[in-house]
C-alpha positions as CSV (number, residue, x, y, z in Angstrom):
1,M,72.0,70.7,85.9
2,K,75.4,69.6,87.1
3,N,78.7,70.4,85.0
4,S,81.6,68.0,84.9
5,T,83.6,69.9,87.5
6,D,80.8,69.3,90.0
7,E,80.7,65.5,88.9
8,R,84.4,65.3,89.4
9,S,84.4,66.8,92.7
10,E,81.7,64.5,94.1
11,K,83.6,61.6,92.8
12,G,86.7,62.8,94.6
13,D,89.0,62.9,91.6
14,A,89.1,66.6,90.9
15,H,92.4,67.0,92.8
16,E,94.2,63.7,92.6
17,K,97.5,65.2,93.8
18,G,96.0,66.4,97.1
19,M,95.1,69.7,98.8
20,K,96.3,71.6,101.7
21,I,93.8,72.8,104.3
22,A,94.6,74.9,107.3
23,R,93.1,76.2,110.6
24,E,94.1,79.0,112.8
25,F,94.2,78.8,116.7
26,Y,95.0,81.3,119.3
27,F,96.3,80.9,122.6
28,D,97.9,83.1,125.6
29,S,101.0,82.1,127.6
30,A,103.9,83.5,129.4
31,H,107.6,82.7,129.7
32,S,111.0,84.1,130.1
33,L,114.2,83.3,128.2
34,P,116.9,82.5,130.8
35,K,119.7,82.3,128.1
36,Y,118.8,85.7,126.7
37,E,120.2,89.1,127.6
38,G,117.5,91.7,127.3
39,A,113.8,92.4,128.0
40,C,112.8,88.9,127.1
41,E,114.8,87.3,129.9
42,R,112.1,88.7,132.3
43,F,108.8,86.9,132.6
44,H,106.3,88.3,130.1
45,G,103.4,87.0,128.1
46,H,102.0,86.9,124.5
47,T,99.0,86.1,122.5
48,Y,100.1,83.5,120.0
49,K,98.4,82.8,116.9
50,M,99.0,79.3,115.4
51,E,98.3,77.8,111.9
52,I,98.2,74.2,111.2
53,V,98.3,72.8,107.6
54,V,97.5,69.3,106.6
55,E,97.9,68.0,103.2
56,G,96.1,65.1,101.6
57,N,93.8,63.8,98.9
58,V,90.1,64.8,98.9
59,K,88.3,61.6,100.2
60,K,85.0,60.4,99.2
61,D,83.3,62.6,101.7
62,G,84.7,65.6,99.9
63,M,87.2,66.5,102.5
64,V,90.9,66.1,103.2
65,L,90.3,66.3,106.8
66,D,87.0,67.4,108.8
67,F,88.0,70.9,110.3
68,T,86.3,69.8,113.3
69,D,88.5,66.7,113.8
70,L,91.5,68.9,113.2
71,K,90.2,71.3,116.1
72,K,89.8,68.4,118.4
73,I,93.2,67.1,118.0
74,V,94.9,70.5,118.3
75,E,92.9,71.3,121.4
76,E,93.7,67.9,123.0
77,K,97.3,67.7,122.1
78,I,98.5,71.3,122.1
79,L,96.0,74.0,123.5
80,T,95.1,72.0,126.9
81,V,98.8,72.0,127.5
82,I,100.1,75.4,126.7
83,D,97.0,77.8,126.8
84,H,97.3,80.1,129.9
85,R,100.4,78.4,131.1
86,N,103.9,79.2,132.0
87,L,106.0,77.7,128.9
88,N,109.1,77.4,131.1
89,E,107.3,74.5,132.9
90,I,107.3,72.8,129.3
91,L,110.5,73.9,127.6
92,K,113.8,75.1,129.0
93,Q,114.3,77.9,126.7
94,P,110.8,78.5,125.3
95,T,111.8,80.6,122.1
96,A,109.1,80.7,119.3
97,E,111.5,78.4,117.5
98,H,111.4,75.9,120.2
99,I,107.6,76.2,120.8
100,T,107.1,75.6,117.3
101,E,109.2,72.5,117.2
102,W,107.4,71.3,120.3
103,I,104.0,71.8,118.6
104,F,105.0,70.0,115.4
105,S,106.4,66.9,117.2
106,N,103.4,66.8,119.4
107,L,100.9,66.8,116.5
108,K,102.9,64.6,114.1
109,K,101.7,61.1,115.7
110,D,98.0,62.2,115.4
111,L,98.2,64.2,112.2
112,P,100.5,62.1,109.9
113,S,99.5,64.5,107.0
114,L,100.9,67.5,108.9
115,C,102.5,69.8,106.4
116,S,103.5,72.8,108.4
117,V,103.1,74.7,111.7
118,K,103.3,78.5,111.8
119,L,103.4,80.3,115.0
120,W,103.1,84.1,115.4
121,E,104.5,85.4,118.7
122,G,102.3,88.6,118.9
123,R,102.1,90.6,115.7
124,G,104.6,90.6,112.9
125,K,106.8,87.9,114.2
126,W,106.5,84.2,113.2
127,V,108.3,80.9,112.8
128,L,107.4,78.4,110.2
129,I,108.2,74.6,110.1
130,E,107.4,72.7,107.1
131,K,107.5,69.1,106.6
């Protein structure tokens, strides 16, 4: 027997104001920071963690956005370009801030419901851009 919450969820009106969904991705890249004085001015690499958040209403299929569709977009627009690459070939000063801005701007066209991008440069260091 279904309860009223199940019925509202199936109709798609349980969360009229919308929801946020997120997916995490990982990539490895190298870079140097030519305008920086210190160890990071030398060529080095990181394992990055990236969180992509989209926001929207739950559609009739019960989803804001299919996680598989989100994965395809991020792989095509971001990961194929920056994974196992020299980020200095893409950005003049590839700081975590500039990389996050680049990711956000390259996803916005294909993900108009993009809410935020959070990028970890290794452990414990991150940058967040919110719409």
